[in-house]
OpenMM code with the backbone's topology and positions (N, CA, C; nanometers):
from openmm import Vec3, app, unit

residues = "UNK UNK UNK UNK UNK UNK UNK UNK UNK UNK UNK UNK UNK UNK UNK UNK UNK UNK UNK UNK UNK UNK UNK UNK UNK UNK UNK UNK UNK UNK UNK UNK UNK UNK UNK UNK UNK UNK UNK UNK UNK UNK UNK UNK UNK UNK UNK UNK UNK UNK UNK UNK UNK UNK UNK UNK UNK UNK UNK UNK UNK UNK UNK UNK UNK UNK UNK UNK UNK UNK UNK UNK UNK UNK UNK UNK UNK UNK UNK UNK UNK UNK UNK UNK UNK UNK UNK UNK UNK UNK UNK UNK UNK UNK UNK UNK UNK UNK UNK UNK UNK UNK UNK UNK UNK UNK UNK UNK UNK UNK UNK UNK UNK UNK UNK UNK".split()
positions = [
    Vec3(8.4612, 11.9428, 8.9972),
    Vec3(8.4907, 11.8450, 9.0740),
    Vec3(8.5307, 11.7910, 9.1545),
    Vec3(8.5006, 11.6244, 9.1335),
    Vec3(8.4493, 11.5525, 9.2117),
    Vec3(8.5867, 11.4403, 9.2615),
    Vec3(8.5862, 11.4443, 9.4236),
    Vec3(8.7186, 11.3642, 9.4975),
    Vec3(8.6736, 11.2058, 9.5969),
    Vec3(8.6972, 11.1660, 9.5387),
    Vec3(8.6059, 11.0445, 9.6316),
    Vec3(8.7542, 11.0004, 9.7602),
    Vec3(8.7160, 11.0298, 9.8946),
    Vec3(8.8348, 10.9878, 10.0046),
    Vec3(8.8328, 10.8087, 10.0238),
    Vec3(8.9372, 10.7295, 9.9731),
    Vec3(8.9253, 10.5850, 9.9309),
    Vec3(8.9725, 10.5608, 10.0847),
    Vec3(8.9769, 10.6893, 10.2084),
    Vec3(9.0413, 10.5951, 10.3381),
    Vec3(9.2297, 10.5858, 10.3346),
    Vec3(9.2524, 10.4580, 10.4148),
    Vec3(9.3572, 10.4546, 10.3798),
    Vec3(9.3865, 10.3389, 10.3852),
    Vec3(9.5144, 10.2921, 10.3372),
    Vec3(9.6440, 10.2009, 10.2487),
    Vec3(9.6467, 10.0998, 10.3482),
    Vec3(9.6489, 10.0045, 10.2763),
    Vec3(9.7313, 9.8753, 10.2896),
    Vec3(9.8311, 9.8242, 10.1262),
    Vec3(9.9208, 9.8277, 10.1636),
    Vec3(10.0665, 9.7955, 10.0632),
    Vec3(10.1240, 9.5944, 10.1436),
    Vec3(10.1428, 9.5614, 10.0489),
    Vec3(10.1820, 9.4015, 10.1294),
    Vec3(10.2773, 9.4189, 9.9531),
    Vec3(10.3919, 9.3537, 9.9937),
    Vec3(10.5493, 9.2950, 9.8864),
    Vec3(10.5271, 9.0930, 9.8740),
    Vec3(10.5276, 9.1067, 9.7622),
    Vec3(10.5287, 8.9469, 9.7224),
    Vec3(10.6674, 8.9702, 9.6019),
    Vec3(10.7026, 8.8479, 9.6852),
    Vec3(10.9194, 8.8290, 9.5802),
    Vec3(10.8705, 8.8544, 9.4091),
    Vec3(10.8978, 8.9355, 9.3546),
    Vec3(10.8407, 8.8838, 9.2377),
    Vec3(10.8735, 8.7434, 9.1269),
    Vec3(10.9257, 8.6939, 9.1651),
    Vec3(10.9730, 8.6141, 9.1214),
    Vec3(10.8655, 8.4877, 9.0699),
    Vec3(10.7782, 8.4811, 9.2045),
    Vec3(10.7099, 8.4329, 9.2896),
    Vec3(10.5416, 8.4441, 9.2233),
    Vec3(10.5337, 8.5814, 9.2111),
    Vec3(10.3814, 8.6671, 9.1170),
    Vec3(10.3593, 8.5955, 9.0093),
    Vec3(10.4535, 8.5601, 8.9030),
    Vec3(10.3913, 8.5554, 8.7566),
    Vec3(10.4097, 8.3764, 8.7301),
    Vec3(10.4870, 8.3016, 8.8224),
    Vec3(10.5417, 8.1711, 8.7845),
    Vec3(10.4053, 8.0654, 8.9076),
    Vec3(10.3643, 7.9849, 8.8427),
    Vec3(10.2493, 7.9154, 8.9265),
    Vec3(10.3742, 7.7599, 8.9670),
    Vec3(10.4128, 7.7156, 8.9356),
    Vec3(10.5790, 7.6783, 8.9933),
    Vec3(10.5888, 7.6563, 9.1608),
    Vec3(10.5577, 7.8016, 9.2124),
    Vec3(10.5687, 7.8364, 9.2967),
    Vec3(10.5086, 7.8501, 9.3983),
    Vec3(10.3766, 7.7715, 9.3558),
    Vec3(10.2488, 7.7614, 9.4505),
    Vec3(10.2003, 7.6175, 9.4340),
    Vec3(10.2174, 7.5925, 9.6002),
    Vec3(10.1613, 7.4587, 9.6114),
    Vec3(10.0422, 7.4060, 9.5440),
    Vec3(9.9278, 7.4705, 9.5220),
    Vec3(9.8500, 7.4618, 9.4384),
    Vec3(9.8172, 7.4468, 9.3014),
    Vec3(9.9693, 7.5069, 9.2505),
    Vec3(10.0432, 7.5215, 9.1111),
    Vec3(9.9053, 7.5929, 9.0362),
    Vec3(9.8819, 7.7192, 9.0981),
    Vec3(9.7908, 7.7883, 9.0386),
    Vec3(9.8826, 7.9415, 9.0487),
    Vec3(9.8453, 8.0411, 8.9339),
    Vec3(9.9157, 8.1699, 8.9367),
    Vec3(9.8814, 8.2701, 9.0478),
    Vec3(10.0488, 8.2833, 9.1349),
    Vec3(9.9898, 8.3845, 9.2516),
    Vec3(9.9558, 8.4870, 9.1893),
    Vec3(9.9684, 8.5596, 9.0699),
    Vec3(9.8984, 8.7100, 9.0379),
    Vec3(9.7773, 8.6705, 9.0222),
    Vec3(9.7453, 8.5595, 8.9700),
    Vec3(9.5652, 8.5547, 8.9679),
    Vec3(9.4427, 8.5412, 9.0565),
    Vec3(9.5399, 8.4114, 9.2091),
    Vec3(9.5308, 8.4065, 9.3331),
    Vec3(9.5210, 8.5348, 9.4027),
    Vec3(9.6348, 8.6764, 9.3895),
    Vec3(9.5753, 8.7749, 9.4501),
    Vec3(9.4649, 8.8829, 9.3745),
    Vec3(9.4910, 8.8339, 9.2632),
    Vec3(9.3844, 8.9510, 9.1485),
    Vec3(9.2566, 8.9260, 9.2516),
    Vec3(9.1954, 8.7545, 9.2594),
    Vec3(9.0962, 8.7076, 9.2695),
    Vec3(9.0516, 8.7672, 9.3808),
    Vec3(9.1485, 8.7316, 9.4882),
    Vec3(9.1070, 8.7947, 9.6369),
    Vec3(9.0708, 8.9276, 9.6600),
    Vec3(9.1639, 8.9766, 9.5492),
    Vec3(9.1455, 9.1695, 9.6577),
    Vec3(9.0722, 9.2267, 9.5646),
    Vec3(8.9852, 9.1638, 9.4791),
    Vec3(8.9001, 9.2285, 9.3868),
    Vec3(8.7577, 9.1601, 9.4398),
    Vec3(8.7412, 9.1389, 9.5339),
    Vec3(8.6334, 9.1093, 9.5919),
    Vec3(8.6055, 9.1676, 9.7242),
    Vec3(8.6882, 9.1761, 9.8653),
    Vec3(8.6707, 9.3166, 9.9626),
    Vec3(8.7175, 9.3993, 9.9508),
    Vec3(8.8069, 9.4281, 9.8478),
    Vec3(8.8558, 9.5779, 9.8278),
    Vec3(8.8103, 9.6358, 9.7121),
    Vec3(8.7429, 9.6044, 9.6368),
    Vec3(8.6828, 9.6126, 9.5263),
    Vec3(8.7920, 9.6617, 9.3785),
    Vec3(8.9269, 9.6312, 9.4155),
    Vec3(8.9952, 9.6485, 9.2869),
    Vec3(9.1739, 9.6686, 9.3426),
    Vec3(9.2505, 9.6700, 9.3347),
    Vec3(9.3774, 9.7360, 9.3639),
    Vec3(9.4900, 9.7343, 9.2562),
    Vec3(9.6040, 9.8352, 9.3508),
    Vec3(9.7229, 9.8767, 9.2365),
    Vec3(9.8269, 9.7458, 9.2308),
    Vec3(9.8776, 9.7578, 9.1461),
    Vec3(10.0107, 9.6573, 9.1568),
    Vec3(10.1265, 9.7802, 9.0953),
    Vec3(10.2723, 9.7935, 9.1874),
    Vec3(10.3654, 9.8665, 9.1375),
    Vec3(10.3948, 9.8010, 9.0060),
    Vec3(10.4004, 9.9064, 8.8548),
    Vec3(10.4605, 9.8536, 8.8083),
    Vec3(10.6530, 9.7768, 8.7633),
    Vec3(10.6849, 9.8639, 8.8366),
    Vec3(10.8713, 9.8158, 8.8611),
    Vec3(10.8916, 9.6837, 8.9787),
    Vec3(10.9887, 9.6999, 9.0263),
    Vec3(11.0187, 9.5827, 9.1096),
    Vec3(11.1119, 9.6908, 9.1897),
    Vec3(11.0392, 9.6359, 9.3468),
    Vec3(11.1241, 9.7348, 9.4411),
    Vec3(11.2242, 9.6163, 9.5561),
    Vec3(11.3471, 9.6882, 9.5694),
    Vec3(11.4171, 9.5970, 9.5829),
    Vec3(11.4708, 9.5732, 9.7549),
    Vec3(11.5253, 9.4820, 9.8297),
    Vec3(11.4656, 9.5221, 9.9469),
    Vec3(11.6290, 9.4039, 9.9743),
    Vec3(11.6001, 9.4363, 10.1025),
    Vec3(11.7885, 9.4057, 10.2043),
    Vec3(11.6736, 9.3594, 10.3949),
    Vec3(11.7056, 9.2401, 10.4010),
    Vec3(11.6730, 9.2146, 10.5031),
    Vec3(11.7743, 9.1108, 10.6002),
    Vec3(11.7847, 9.1768, 10.7056),
    Vec3(11.9167, 9.0697, 10.7656),
    Vec3(11.8061, 8.9244, 10.8487),
    Vec3(11.8410, 8.8076, 10.8392),
    Vec3(11.8556, 8.6473, 10.8515),
    Vec3(11.9588, 8.6335, 10.9344),
    Vec3(11.9779, 8.6210, 11.0403),
    Vec3(12.0713, 8.5246, 11.1366),
    Vec3(12.1776, 8.5984, 11.1302),
    Vec3(12.2973, 8.6032, 11.1177),
    Vec3(12.3998, 8.6481, 11.0532),
    Vec3(12.4575, 8.7270, 10.9032),
    Vec3(12.3282, 8.6492, 10.8059),
    Vec3(12.3472, 8.7390, 10.7107),
    Vec3(12.2821, 8.8101, 10.6313),
    Vec3(12.3364, 8.8949, 10.5522),
    Vec3(12.1872, 8.9716, 10.4460),
    Vec3(12.1083, 8.9263, 10.3857),
    Vec3(12.0028, 8.9033, 10.3148),
    Vec3(11.9447, 8.9115, 10.2220),
    Vec3(11.8816, 8.9826, 10.1360),
    Vec3(11.8538, 8.9222, 10.0134),
    Vec3(11.8413, 9.0499, 9.8967),
    Vec3(11.7390, 8.9907, 9.8357),
    Vec3(11.6180, 9.0881, 9.8401),
    Vec3(11.5263, 9.0043, 9.7011),
    Vec3(11.4439, 9.1571, 9.6537),
    Vec3(11.3748, 9.0682, 9.4822),
    Vec3(11.3033, 9.1742, 9.4156),
    Vec3(11.1910, 9.1105, 9.5068),
    Vec3(11.0981, 9.2160, 9.4808),
    Vec3(10.9898, 9.2388, 9.5457),
    Vec3(10.8559, 9.3499, 9.4118),
    Vec3(10.7121, 9.2408, 9.4664),
    Vec3(10.5896, 9.3343, 9.3541),
    Vec3(10.5528, 9.3787, 9.4664),
    Vec3(10.4855, 9.5150, 9.4558),
    Vec3(10.3981, 9.5821, 9.5706),
    Vec3(10.2586, 9.5548, 9.4833),
    Vec3(10.1612, 9.5330, 9.5511),
    Vec3(10.0544, 9.5886, 9.6232),
    Vec3(9.9510, 9.6723, 9.6847),
    Vec3(9.8759, 9.7402, 9.6489),
    Vec3(9.8392, 9.8355, 9.7558),
    Vec3(9.6283, 9.8244, 9.7386),
    Vec3(9.5997, 9.8501, 9.8190),
    Vec3(9.4741, 9.8479, 9.8310),
    Vec3(9.4133, 9.9433, 9.9282),
    Vec3(9.2658, 9.9767, 9.9322),
    Vec3(9.2209, 10.0493, 10.0325),
    Vec3(9.1478, 10.0198, 10.1120),
    Vec3(9.1220, 10.1063, 10.2427),
    Vec3(8.9792, 10.0807, 10.3083),
    Vec3(8.9872, 10.1989, 10.3715),
    Vec3(8.8526, 10.2102, 10.4047),
    Vec3(8.7705, 10.2987, 10.4984),
    Vec3(8.8075, 10.2881, 10.6338),
    Vec3(8.8104, 10.3907, 10.7496),
    Vec3(8.8409, 10.4124, 10.8498),
    Vec3(8.7726, 10.2553, 10.9572),
    Vec3(8.6205, 10.2848, 10.8716),
    Vec3(8.4785, 10.1780, 10.9285),
    Vec3(8.5215, 10.0853, 10.8807),
    Vec3(8.5559, 10.0382, 10.8005),
    Vec3(8.6196, 9.8823, 10.7307),
    Vec3(8.6995, 9.8290, 10.7745),
    Vec3(8.7924, 9.8926, 10.8534),
    Vec3(8.9359, 9.8064, 10.9175),
    Vec3(8.9360, 9.6698, 10.9608),
    Vec3(8.8096, 9.7462, 11.0851),
    Vec3(8.7952, 9.5893, 11.1393),
    Vec3(8.7613, 9.4357, 11.0792),
    Vec3(8.7039, 9.4345, 10.9614),
    Vec3(8.6876, 9.3451, 10.8803),
    Vec3(8.7401, 9.3257, 10.7836),
    Vec3(8.8125, 9.4420, 10.7411),
    Vec3(8.8925, 9.3660, 10.5513),
    Vec3(9.0169, 9.3666, 10.6168),
    Vec3(9.0764, 9.4634, 10.6970),
    Vec3(9.2755, 9.3987, 10.7186),
    Vec3(9.3010, 9.3171, 10.7936),
    Vec3(9.2080, 9.2714, 10.9169),
    Vec3(9.2000, 9.0977, 10.9336),
    Vec3(9.1735, 8.9435, 10.8089),
    Vec3(9.1134, 9.0281, 10.7572),
    Vec3(9.0625, 8.9157, 10.6166),
    Vec3(9.1916, 8.8961, 10.5371),
    Vec3(9.2563, 9.0116, 10.4857),
    Vec3(9.3969, 9.0563, 10.4432),
    Vec3(9.4949, 8.9730, 10.4967),
    Vec3(9.5217, 9.0139, 10.6270),
    Vec3(9.6148, 8.9270, 10.6864),
    Vec3(9.5699, 8.7683, 10.6867),
    Vec3(9.4880, 8.6947, 10.7080),
    Vec3(9.4268, 8.5757, 10.6790),
    Vec3(9.5171, 8.5023, 10.5395),
    Vec3(9.4203, 8.6033, 10.4587),
    Vec3(9.4731, 8.6049, 10.2975),
    Vec3(9.6285, 8.5696, 10.2716),
    Vec3(9.6994, 8.6908, 10.3193),
    Vec3(9.8046, 8.6730, 10.3788),
    Vec3(9.9027, 8.5486, 10.3923),
    Vec3(9.8610, 8.5608, 10.5101),
    Vec3(9.9173, 8.4188, 10.5986),
    Vec3(9.9496, 8.2918, 10.5278),
    Vec3(9.7579, 8.2573, 10.4522),
    Vec3(9.7696, 8.1379, 10.3501),
    Vec3(9.8569, 8.1359, 10.2576),
    Vec3(9.8133, 8.2592, 10.1366),
    Vec3(9.9595, 8.2739, 10.0273),
    Vec3(10.1124, 8.2464, 10.0893),
    Vec3(10.1201, 8.2890, 10.1581),
    Vec3(10.2576, 8.3079, 10.2139),
    Vec3(10.3240, 8.1445, 10.2984),
    Vec3(10.1685, 8.0743, 10.2840),
    Vec3(10.2126, 7.9044, 10.3398),
    Vec3(10.2079, 7.8425, 10.2167),
    Vec3(10.1180, 7.8771, 10.1115),
    Vec3(10.1464, 7.8555, 10.0150),
    Vec3(10.2869, 7.8617, 9.8595),
    Vec3(10.3078, 7.9866, 9.9222),
    Vec3(10.4537, 8.0018, 9.7851),
    Vec3(10.5531, 7.9893, 9.8902),
    Vec3(10.5670, 7.9251, 9.9942),
    Vec3(10.7366, 7.8719, 10.0848),
    Vec3(10.7768, 8.0099, 10.0964),
    Vec3(10.6806, 8.1300, 10.1933),
    Vec3(10.7829, 8.2312, 10.2267),
    Vec3(10.7429, 8.2130, 10.4370),
    Vec3(10.8412, 8.2883, 10.4282),
    Vec3(10.8555, 8.2909, 10.5843),
    Vec3(10.7446, 8.3875, 10.6126),
    Vec3(10.7436, 8.5018, 10.5989),
    Vec3(10.6230, 8.5786, 10.6280),
    Vec3(10.5979, 8.7197, 10.4988),
    Vec3(10.5483, 8.7712, 10.4883),
    Vec3(10.4909, 8.8562, 10.4174),
    Vec3(10.4852, 9.0047, 10.5081),
    Vec3(10.6065, 9.0561, 10.4364),
    Vec3(10.5372, 9.2917, 10.4511),
    Vec3(10.3997, 9.3183, 10.4614),
    Vec3(10.4045, 9.3649, 10.5345),
    Vec3(10.2645, 9.4777, 10.5014),
    Vec3(10.2143, 9.5817, 10.6272),
    Vec3(10.1773, 9.6433, 10.5228),
    Vec3(10.1483, 9.8196, 10.5935),
    Vec3(10.0397, 9.8457, 10.6129),
    Vec3(9.9131, 9.8907, 10.7178),
    Vec3(9.8302, 9.9538, 10.6364),
    Vec3(9.8121, 10.1146, 10.8002),
    Vec3(9.7872, 10.1607, 10.7212),
    Vec3(9.7938, 10.2967, 10.7389),
    Vec3(9.9089, 10.3096, 10.8087),
    Vec3(9.8952, 10.2998, 10.9183),
    Vec3(10.0349, 10.3437, 10.9458),
    Vec3(10.1439, 10.2146, 11.0714),
    Vec3(10.0536, 10.1642, 11.1228),
    Vec3(10.0927, 10.0115, 11.1232),
    Vec3(10.1957, 9.9627, 11.0249),
    Vec3(10.3097, 9.9022, 11.0799),
    Vec3(10.3802, 9.8010, 10.9992),
    Vec3(10.4038, 9.6780, 10.9909),
    Vec3(10.3339, 9.5380, 10.9633),
    Vec3(10.3599, 9.4424, 11.0344),
    Vec3(10.4348, 9.2991, 10.9540),
    Vec3(10.4618, 9.1870, 11.0074),
    Vec3(10.5099, 9.1059, 10.9656),
    Vec3(10.4327, 9.0029, 10.9248),
    Vec3(10.2870, 8.8910, 10.8142),
    Vec3(10.2184, 8.8294, 10.8563),
    Vec3(10.2960, 8.7134, 10.7970),
    Vec3(10.3414, 8.5965, 10.9208),
    Vec3(10.3486, 8.5014, 10.9043),
    Vec3(10.2170, 8.3374, 10.8959),
    Vec3(10.2641, 8.2312, 10.8618),
    Vec3(10.1231, 8.1871, 10.7738),
    Vec3(10.0535, 8.0871, 10.9798),
] * unit.nanometer
topology = app.Topology()
chain = topology.addChain("A")
for resn in residues:
    res = topology.addResidue(resn, chain)
    for name in ("N", "CA", "C"):
        topology.addAtom(name, app.Element.getBySymbol(name[0]), res)
């Protein structure tokens, strides 16, 4: 038996409706393809949850609801200083491109919102 430790996990959420429809990208590109092309380079692959995740959040006086797609990558602790900022920058640019206020991101034990 062989086991390889992949390190920590980074997880981020993108509204499902925007993942597979290029009309939500200002660049008119498939958001799924943009994410795929990015994650395959520094992270050598990723996992995308097959089902939707349902989320609620409060914005001013209203509760908002969204259906989200989850993406996961792994990074080793010694890669954190290089890969996490690279992922944050990518998500900030993606957030701006698809017109989101922010993107939810978990990196290891840290949880954050990434704004453009």
